[in-house]
C-alpha positions as CSV (number, residue, x, y, z in Angstrom):
1,M,-1.6,-27.7,115.3
2,A,-2.1,-26.4,111.9
3,Y,-5.3,-25.2,110.3
4,L,-6.6,-24.7,106.8
5,V,-9.1,-21.9,106.6
6,I,-11.2,-22.4,103.5
7,L,-13.7,-19.5,103.6
8,I,-12.9,-16.2,105.4
9,S,-15.1,-13.5,106.7
10,N,-13.2,-12.5,109.7
11,V,-9.5,-13.1,109.2
12,Q,-6.8,-14.7,111.3
13,I,-3.6,-12.8,110.8
14,T,0.1,-13.6,110.8
15,A,3.1,-11.4,111.4
16,H,4.9,-10.0,108.4
17,A,5.2,-6.3,108.9
18,Q,8.1,-3.9,109.5
19,Q,8.7,-3.0,113.1
20,I,8.5,0.6,114.2
21,R,9.9,-0.2,117.5
22,T,12.0,-3.3,118.3
23,E,9.8,-4.7,121.3
24,E,6.7,-3.5,123.2
25,K,5.3,-5.1,126.3
26,A,1.7,-6.2,125.7
27,L,-0.8,-4.1,127.7
28,K,-3.7,-5.3,129.9
29,I,-7.2,-3.8,130.2
30,G,-6.9,-1.0,132.7
31,D,-3.2,-0.1,132.0
32,K,-2.2,3.4,131.2
33,I,-0.9,3.9,127.7
34,P,3.0,4.4,128.1
35,E,4.1,8.0,127.5
36,H,6.5,7.1,124.7
37,I,3.6,5.6,122.8
38,W,1.8,8.9,122.8
39,S,4.7,10.7,121.4
40,M,5.8,8.1,118.9
41,P,5.6,9.2,115.2
42,I,3.0,7.1,113.3
43,N,2.9,6.9,109.5
44,Q,-0.4,6.6,107.6
45,I,-1.7,6.6,104.1
46,D,-5.0,7.3,102.4
47,R,-6.6,6.1,99.2
48,T,-4.7,8.5,96.9
49,G,-1.3,7.2,98.3
50,K,-0.7,10.5,100.2
51,R,1.3,9.8,103.3
52,S,1.2,11.8,106.6
53,T,2.7,11.4,110.1
54,I,0.7,11.7,113.3
55,K,1.0,11.1,117.0
56,L,-1.4,9.5,119.4
57,A,-0.8,12.7,121.6
58,D,-2.8,14.6,118.8
59,F,-5.9,13.0,120.2
60,K,-5.4,13.1,123.9
61,G,-8.6,13.7,125.8
62,K,-10.6,12.1,123.2
63,L,-11.9,8.5,123.2
64,L,-9.6,6.7,121.0
65,V,-10.6,3.6,119.1
66,L,-7.9,1.6,117.3
67,D,-9.5,-0.5,114.4
68,F,-7.2,-3.4,113.5
69,W,-8.2,-4.5,109.9
70,G,-6.8,-6.1,106.8
71,R,-7.6,-5.8,103.0
72,G,-8.6,-9.5,102.9
73,C,-11.1,-9.2,105.8
74,T,-14.6,-8.7,104.5
75,S,-16.0,-8.2,108.0
76,C,-13.4,-5.5,108.6
77,I,-14.4,-3.6,105.5
78,A,-18.1,-4.1,106.2
79,A,-17.6,-2.4,109.6
80,M,-15.8,0.7,108.2
81,P,-18.8,2.8,107.1
82,N,-20.1,2.7,110.6
83,A,-16.7,3.6,112.1
84,V,-16.7,6.5,109.6
85,A,-20.2,7.5,110.6
86,M,-19.5,7.3,114.3
87,Q,-16.3,9.5,113.7
88,Q,-18.3,12.2,112.0
89,R,-21.1,12.1,114.7
90,F,-18.7,12.5,117.6
91,R,-15.9,14.4,115.6
92,D,-14.9,16.4,118.6
93,Q,-14.7,13.6,121.2
94,L,-13.9,10.6,119.2
95,K,-10.9,9.4,117.1
96,V,-11.0,6.2,115.1
97,L,-7.4,5.1,114.0
98,Y,-7.3,2.4,111.5
99,I,-4.4,0.1,111.7
100,T,-3.1,-2.8,109.3
101,R,-0.1,-4.9,108.8
102,D,-0.7,-4.8,105.0
103,K,1.8,-3.0,102.7
104,A,1.3,0.5,101.5
105,A,0.7,-0.3,97.8
106,D,-1.9,-3.1,98.6
107,I,-3.8,-0.8,101.0
108,V,-4.0,2.1,98.5
109,K,-5.5,-0.3,95.9
110,C,-7.9,-1.6,98.5
111,L,-9.1,1.8,99.6
112,Y,-9.4,3.0,96.0
113,T,-11.3,0.1,94.4
114,T,-13.3,-1.6,97.2
115,A,-16.9,-0.6,96.5
116,R,-18.0,-0.3,100.0
117,I,-15.2,2.0,101.1
118,K,-13.8,3.7,98.0
119,D,-15.7,6.9,98.7
120,L,-14.9,7.1,102.3
121,D,-12.4,9.4,103.9
122,I,-10.0,6.9,105.4
123,S,-6.3,7.1,106.3
124,T,-4.8,4.2,107.8
125,V,-1.5,3.2,109.6
126,F,0.3,0.5,107.5
127,E,2.9,-2.1,107.9
128,D,2.3,-2.1,111.7
129,Q,3.8,-4.3,114.3
130,T,4.2,-2.0,117.3
131,F,0.4,-1.7,118.1
132,Q,0.1,-5.5,117.5
133,Q,2.7,-6.0,120.2
134,L,0.9,-3.7,122.5
135,F,-2.5,-5.2,121.8
136,P,-1.9,-8.8,120.7
137,H,-4.8,-10.6,118.8
138,Q,-5.4,-13.2,116.2
139,I,-8.8,-12.3,114.8
140,I,-9.7,-9.1,113.0
141,P,-11.6,-6.8,113.1
142,H,-10.3,-6.0,116.4
143,Y,-11.2,-2.8,118.3
144,I,-9.1,-1.4,121.1
145,W,-10.9,1.4,123.1
146,I,-8.6,4.0,125.0
147,A,-10.5,6.2,127.4
148,P,-10.1,10.1,127.3
149,D,-8.0,9.7,130.4
150,G,-5.5,7.5,128.5
151,H,-6.2,4.1,130.0
152,Y,-6.9,0.8,128.1
153,L,-10.6,0.6,128.5
154,S,-11.6,-2.6,126.4
155,Q,-11.0,-4.8,123.5
156,A,-14.1,-5.5,121.5
157,S,-15.6,-6.6,118.2
158,S,-16.8,-4.0,115.7
159,D,-20.4,-4.3,116.5
160,V,-20.1,-2.5,119.9
161,L,-19.1,0.8,118.2
162,T,-22.5,2.4,118.7
163,P,-23.7,5.8,119.8
164,A,-24.6,4.6,123.4
165,N,-21.4,2.8,124.0
166,I,-19.3,5.8,122.7
167,Q,-21.3,8.3,124.8
168,N,-20.8,6.0,127.9
169,A,-17.1,5.8,127.3
170,I,-16.6,9.5,126.7
171,Q,-18.4,10.1,130.0
172,G,-15.9,7.8,131.7
173,G,-18.1,4.8,132.1
174,K,-17.0,1.3,132.3
175,A,-17.3,-1.1,129.3
176,K,-20.9,-2.5,129.2
177,W,-20.2,-5.0,126.5
178,Q,-18.6,-8.5,126.5
179,E,-14.9,-8.3,125.9
180,K,-13.6,-10.0,122.7
181,E,-11.4,-13.0,123.4
182,D,-9.8,-15.0,120.5
183,V,-10.8,-18.6,120.7
184,D,-8.1,-21.3,120.5
185,R,-9.3,-23.5,117.6
186,T,-6.7,-26.2,118.6
187,L,-9.0,-27.2,121.5
188,P,-12.7,-28.3,121.4
189,L,-14.7,-25.1,121.5
190,F,-15.5,-23.9,125.1
191,I,-14.4,-27.2,126.9
192,T,-12.2,-26.9,129.9
193,K,-8.4,-27.1,129.4
194,Q,-8.2,-29.0,132.7
195,L,-9.2,-32.5,131.5
196,P,-7.9,-35.1,134.0
197,E,-4.6,-36.6,133.1
198,G,-5.0,-39.6,130.5
199,I,-8.5,-38.4,129.5
200,A,-8.9,-37.8,125.8
201,V,-11.8,-36.5,123.7
202,Q,-13.1,-39.3,121.5
203,N,-16.3,-37.6,120.1
204,Y,-17.5,-33.9,120.6
205,S,-20.0,-31.7,118.9
206,I,-21.4,-28.3,119.7
207,F,-23.9,-26.0,117.8
208,L,-24.1,-22.4,118.7
209,K,-26.3,-19.5,117.5
210,G,-24.8,-16.0,117.3
211,Q,-21.6,-14.2,116.3
212,I,-18.5,-15.3,118.2
213,S,-16.2,-12.5,117.9
214,G,-12.9,-14.4,118.7
215,L,-13.5,-16.8,115.7
216,T,-12.9,-16.5,112.1
217,G,-15.8,-17.0,109.8
218,G,-15.8,-20.2,107.5
219,S,-14.7,-23.8,107.5
220,H,-11.8,-24.9,109.3
221,T,-9.9,-28.3,109.1
222,N,-7.4,-29.8,111.5
223,T,-4.5,-30.9,109.3
224,N,-2.4,-32.3,112.0
225,D,-1.7,-36.0,110.9
226,S,-0.3,-36.8,114.3
227,S,-3.5,-36.0,116.1
228,A,-5.7,-39.0,117.2
229,N,-8.8,-37.0,116.1
230,Q,-10.4,-35.5,113.1
231,D,-12.2,-32.3,113.6
232,R,-14.3,-29.9,111.5
233,L,-15.3,-26.4,112.5
234,Y,-17.8,-24.2,110.7
235,S,-17.8,-20.9,112.3
236,N,-19.9,-17.5,112.1
237,I,-21.8,-18.6,109.1
238,T,-25.4,-19.1,108.1
239,I,-26.9,-22.6,108.3
240,R,-27.3,-22.6,104.6
241,R,-23.5,-21.9,104.1
242,M,-22.7,-24.7,106.7
243,Y,-24.6,-27.3,104.6
244,E,-23.0,-26.1,101.4
245,F,-19.7,-26.8,103.0
246,C,-20.8,-30.1,104.7
247,L,-22.5,-31.6,101.7
248,S,-19.8,-30.5,99.2
249,E,-17.3,-32.4,101.4
250,E,-19.5,-35.5,101.3
251,F,-19.7,-35.1,97.4
252,K,-15.9,-35.1,97.2
253,A,-15.6,-38.0,99.6
254,R,-17.8,-40.0,97.2
255,K,-15.7,-38.8,94.2
256,L,-18.5,-37.0,92.8
257,A,-18.0,-33.9,90.7
258,V,-19.3,-30.7,92.3
259,N,-19.2,-27.1,91.0
260,R,-21.6,-24.2,91.7
261,I,-22.6,-25.7,95.0
262,S,-25.7,-23.3,95.2
263,K,-27.1,-24.7,92.0
264,R,-26.9,-28.3,93.1
265,M,-29.0,-27.6,96.3
266,L,-32.7,-28.2,96.3
267,I,-34.2,-26.5,99.2
268,E,-37.7,-28.0,100.2
269,L,-38.7,-25.5,102.9
270,E,-41.2,-22.7,103.2
271,P,-40.0,-19.3,101.9
272,D,-40.0,-17.8,105.3
273,D,-37.9,-20.7,106.9
274,P,-35.0,-19.5,109.1
275,F,-32.6,-21.7,106.9
276,L,-32.9,-18.9,104.3
277,D,-32.0,-16.2,106.7
278,S,-28.8,-14.5,105.5
279,T,-28.2,-12.5,108.8
280,T,-28.0,-14.9,111.5
281,V,-24.9,-16.9,112.0
282,Y,-24.0,-20.1,113.8
283,T,-21.1,-22.1,114.8
284,F,-20.7,-25.9,114.7
285,Q,-17.8,-28.1,115.6
286,Y,-17.6,-32.0,115.2
287,I,-14.7,-34.0,116.5
288,Q,-14.3,-37.9,115.9
289,A,-11.6,-40.2,116.7
290,K,-9.7,-41.4,113.7
291,S,-10.3,-45.0,115.0
292,N,-14.0,-44.5,114.5
293,P,-15.0,-46.6,111.5
294,Q,-17.8,-44.3,110.4
295,P,-16.8,-42.1,107.3
296,F,-15.9,-38.7,108.7
297,T,-17.9,-36.6,106.2
298,Q,-21.0,-38.7,106.8
299,A,-20.6,-38.3,110.5
300,I,-20.3,-34.6,110.2
301,A,-23.5,-34.4,108.3
302,Q,-25.4,-36.6,110.6
303,S,-24.4,-34.6,113.6
304,L,-25.3,-31.3,111.8
305,N,-28.6,-32.7,111.0
306,Q,-29.2,-33.7,114.6
307,S,-28.1,-30.3,115.9
308,S,-29.8,-27.9,113.3
309,G,-33.2,-29.6,113.0
310,Y,-32.9,-30.0,109.2
311,Y,-32.3,-33.1,107.0
312,G,-29.5,-32.4,104.6
313,R,-28.5,-35.3,102.4
314,I,-27.4,-36.3,98.8
315,E,-30.1,-37.8,96.7
316,V,-30.4,-38.7,93.0
317,R,-33.1,-36.5,91.4
318,K,-34.2,-36.0,87.9
319,T,-33.2,-32.4,87.1
320,P,-32.4,-30.1,84.2
321,H,-28.7,-29.7,83.6
322,Y,-25.9,-29.6,81.0
323,K,-23.3,-32.1,80.2
324,L,-20.0,-31.5,78.6
325,I,-19.5,-34.2,76.0
326,R,-17.1,-35.2,73.1
327,I,-18.7,-35.2,69.7
328,N,-16.0,-37.2,67.8
329,N,-12.8,-39.2,68.2
330,K,-10.5,-36.5,67.2
331,N,-8.3,-35.5,70.0
332,R,-8.0,-31.6,69.7
333,I,-7.7,-31.0,73.3
334,A,-4.5,-33.1,74.3
335,T,-2.1,-30.9,76.1
336,Q,1.3,-30.2,74.6
337,G,2.9,-30.6,78.0
338,A,3.8,-27.0,78.7
339,K,3.7,-25.6,82.4
340,Q,0.2,-25.5,83.6
341,S,-1.4,-22.0,83.5
342,I,-4.9,-20.5,83.6
343,V,-5.9,-17.1,82.0
344,D,-9.5,-16.3,83.0
345,E,-10.7,-13.0,81.4
346,A,-14.0,-11.6,80.4
347,A,-13.6,-12.7,76.8
348,N,-10.7,-15.2,77.0
349,L,-10.4,-18.4,78.9
350,Q,-7.1,-20.2,78.3
351,L,-6.2,-23.4,80.0
352,I,-2.7,-25.0,79.6
353,N,-2.0,-28.6,80.9
354,C,-5.2,-28.6,83.1
355,P,-7.7,-31.3,84.0
356,V,-11.2,-31.2,82.4
357,S,-12.5,-30.4,85.9
358,I,-10.9,-27.0,85.8
359,L,-12.7,-26.2,82.4
360,I,-16.0,-27.4,84.0
361,S,-15.4,-25.3,87.1
362,R,-14.4,-22.1,85.2
363,L,-17.3,-22.3,82.9
364,S,-19.7,-23.0,85.8
365,N,-18.4,-20.1,88.0
366,R,-18.8,-17.4,85.3
367,N,-21.9,-18.6,83.5
368,D,-25.5,-18.4,84.7
369,L,-26.6,-20.2,81.5
370,F,-26.4,-23.6,83.3
371,P,-28.5,-25.0,85.9
372,F,-25.3,-26.9,86.5
373,L,-22.7,-28.6,84.4
374,L,-21.4,-32.1,84.5
375,D,-18.3,-33.6,82.8
376,E,-19.2,-36.6,80.6
377,T,-16.3,-36.4,78.3
378,G,-14.6,-39.4,79.8
379,Y,-11.3,-37.7,79.1
380,T,-8.8,-38.3,81.9
381,D,-5.6,-36.5,80.5
382,N,-4.9,-32.9,80.9
383,I,-6.0,-30.6,78.2
384,D,-4.9,-27.3,76.4
385,I,-7.9,-25.1,75.3
386,Q,-8.7,-21.4,74.5
387,L,-12.2,-20.0,74.4
388,K,-12.6,-16.5,73.0
389,G,-15.4,-14.2,72.5
390,S,-18.7,-14.0,74.7
391,L,-18.4,-16.9,77.0
392,V,-21.8,-16.2,78.5
393,D,-23.7,-16.4,75.2
394,L,-24.6,-20.2,74.8
395,P,-24.6,-20.5,70.9
396,A,-21.2,-18.7,70.8
397,L,-19.8,-20.8,73.6
398,R,-20.9,-24.0,71.9
399,K,-19.3,-22.9,68.6
400,E,-16.0,-22.5,70.4
401,L,-16.2,-25.8,72.0
402,I,-17.2,-27.7,68.9
403,A,-14.1,-26.5,67.3
404,Y,-12.2,-28.7,69.9
405,G,-14.6,-31.6,69.4
406,L,-16.6,-30.8,72.6
407,D,-20.3,-29.6,73.0
408,L,-22.9,-28.8,75.6
409,Q,-25.9,-31.1,75.7
410,Y,-28.9,-30.1,77.7
411,V,-30.6,-33.1,79.4
412,E,-33.2,-33.6,82.1
413,E,-31.7,-36.8,83.8
414,A,-31.1,-38.1,87.2
415,A,-28.1,-36.6,89.0
416,P,-26.8,-36.3,92.6
417,M,-28.1,-33.2,94.2
418,F,-28.0,-31.6,97.6
419,I,-31.5,-31.9,99.4
420,I,-32.4,-29.8,102.4
421,S,-35.7,-30.4,104.1
422,K,-37.2,-30.8,107.4
423,P,-36.7,-34.4,108.7
424,L,-39.2,-36.8,107.2
425,K,-37.8,-39.8,108.8
426,P,-35.1,-40.6,111.5
427,I,-31.8,-39.0,110.7
428,D,-29.5,-42.0,110.7
429,S,-27.3,-41.6,107.6
430,L,-26.7,-39.8,104.3
431,K,-27.3,-42.9,102.1
432,T,-27.8,-41.9,98.4
433,G,-31.4,-42.4,97.4
434,T,-33.6,-41.9,94.4
435,K,-36.8,-39.9,94.1
């Protein structure tokens, strides 16, 4: 069963690295690390591109923590400063060994340019496959704890790397935290695999508070056309982000233009409402049989409303915004039919053979001038356009657009908006209303 991952915080990884050793048997918690692994040469690289060779044997007698990470994993990178701090605090008793499957050039760039880690003293194993075979996993960050006596102590998420847990492990104690287990997203979350023969899930939903270490963060969609069900999974994200995903999907289902989701959301809650909490994450899954006549995106929103205690919906509200319009009948934007391309630089936006929606999206994503921007050009063909100069200066931007027979018009008119409030009435649908 295939999944499309839309927004990532944790990352699901796939094999692509060069092998150091042909095959290694996966180890289980409690196993001793094989002797040939201790003596195996391991190549690592730092932010300057300097390479070095080490062996696990160099750290025998210490608590060894293998930090599996990737350059595209924001959660991995967010956890690194703490790992470095713990390494410094327990420098004579602890070794944190960073391991990635990424290629050397990509890793050097990441270590050198990523703001949160560019000043940290980090060297990492790269293009790994051997340790992945020894300690198989799907979700990173993934921490393997190897006790000072050389046995496989635990697999864990990054948040258990604390002074108390480290001290306990150094002293020979057992793991006092919950083991990290990757969650199989091809099944309904936390439902038994032993369903009676002939029994099929027709409708299922679950809403959980707290970080699930075995799941990636974001929105996940089952793309298996042969499945009898449709399912949507929002995992390890805030309630606000869930509603941004959910309501934007409903927008698209209604064929309504959407860009800058956050600017289309009106939050009618108290300033201290938990909806605005950016630190607490939740997981929500909804499964519905394809034979169910209720539109799927509407059903997702209805179930999320019932589970979360909020009332998210699409309503038409009078609100200030800009419209992109045509100001004359001269067609100065018609594409010449070249291969589609996009150049999006600070002072240069060039679109070749692109729909107007991409122009709307690019202007919206880079520009805080607009409450939000709607396409009212009525132009359905692809366009060629190049905008130079300051694209965040409204008069300069309008001048560029006018040369193509386009303009930005400020209005205070009714437009579909995301509305979030406490329930004011029974939550039974997401019918578009007017206020």
